[in-house]
C-alpha positions, 0 to 999 in steps of 0.5 A: 520490496517493502511491506506496508505496515499502517495507513493514514486515512483522509476524509473517508474509509475507502482505498481512495482515502488512503493519504499516506502509508508507513512501510518497512524494508525487510532486507535492510530494516529501514522504515519510513512514511510516504504519501500515496502519490509518492508510493503510486509513482514508485510502484508505477514508474520505478517498478517498486514492489509493495506488499501487505504481509498476510497469511498464507501469502503476502498480498501485492499492492498495486495502483488503481487508475481512479480519481485520485490514483490510489493504492489497493492490494490484490491476491490470487488475481483479485483486489482485496481489502488488506490495506484497509485492515492495517492499523491506522496512524 
């Protein structure tokens, strides 16, 4: 599992414009930056578990099969804007 901690936007403000993300692995402390395409592949093809840390519980990050395929957070069965509320880098 990784927590997405910041997003880099490209040419817009919506989820489909998230170009890359910074993340942190809470188990080993590793951090990194991944493009959205790499993160989508990790979640879809490798059963990756990405989340946005929030209260009272974390928001899971899933993929939206749009053009382009992109990331979006969801909690309690509903899509949310937790990713868009993260700091920019």
